[in-house]
N, C-alpha and C positions, 0 to 999 in steps of 0.2 A: 589608486586601483577603484574600478567601478562595476556594478554587478554584471555588466556587459562584457566585462573582459574576462569573466569567468566561464570556466568549462562546466556548463549546466549540468549535464550527464553525468559527469564525474561528482559534481558536488550533489548531485540528488543520490548516488549511489552510496555516499558516505552518510548523508542524513536518514537513507532508509535503513542501513545497517544500525545507525546509531539509536534509532527509535524503537526498533523492532523489539530489543528486550524489554524494554518499558511495556509496550502494548501487549506483547506475548507473554508476559510474566504471570506464573502461577497456573499455565497450561502445559501440559505434556501428551505423549501420545495416549494417554489413558482417557483423555478429556473428550467430551462429545464433541461430534461435529457441528454442531449449533454453536457452542462455544468458538470453535476454531473460526467459523464462517463471520459469527459476530466480531472478532477481533480483526479479523482480515477485512472486513467491511470498513471498521474504525481506520485501520492502518491506510488502505487506500483513500480514504477521506482527507486525512491528514497529509500523505504526499501528494495527493492531486492537488490541495490548496497551496502547497509549499511550490509544486512545481509551476502553478499558474502565476504566482507572483514573480518566481524566476524567470519564467519565459517572458513576463513584460519588460524584461530588461531595467533600465535606469529610471524608468517613472511607470508608477502603476495608475492607470487611467479609470475612467468611470466604467468601462466595459469589464473590468474585473470580475463581475459576478458571473458573467456568460463565460469568461474564460475559466473560472473555477468549476464550472458545472461541466463544460467539457471535459476539463482534465481529471475531475474527479470521476466521472463516466467512464473514461478511457482507463483509467486506475482500476475501479472495481471490475470492469470486464475483464483486463489482464489478470487479475488477481483470481477472479472466478474460475478462468480457465485453469490456471496453474494449480488451484487449492482443489479443483475437481479430480484431478488426476490423483492427487494424493488423499482425498475424502472420498473419492467415488468408489465404486465397485473394483476390487482388487487393489486399490490404493493401500499405502503403506499405514495410513492411520485408520482405515476401514477394516482392516483384517479383525475375524472374530478372534478374541482371547480367551483363552482358556484359564481358569480360575487357579 
């Protein structure tokens, strides 16, 4: 079996779920939006790099740096959109909490 034989979206789904508990460890609904965004950017960076390598298939070439940049930029944009719904006005993590 080779990398090109794998279902890349399925593999990325598993990898994303596996690394999330490590990256978001120690933060919860009471954590500041800044901390959530910081971790989200780190998660996007890691998943973007992995995505780039997997999309290269069986051989990673010299253009990997450019592919990593594209993939991480796309991941960050997607994550920022998703997180803005949660952290933005009216989002579940942006509600004012009573003591």
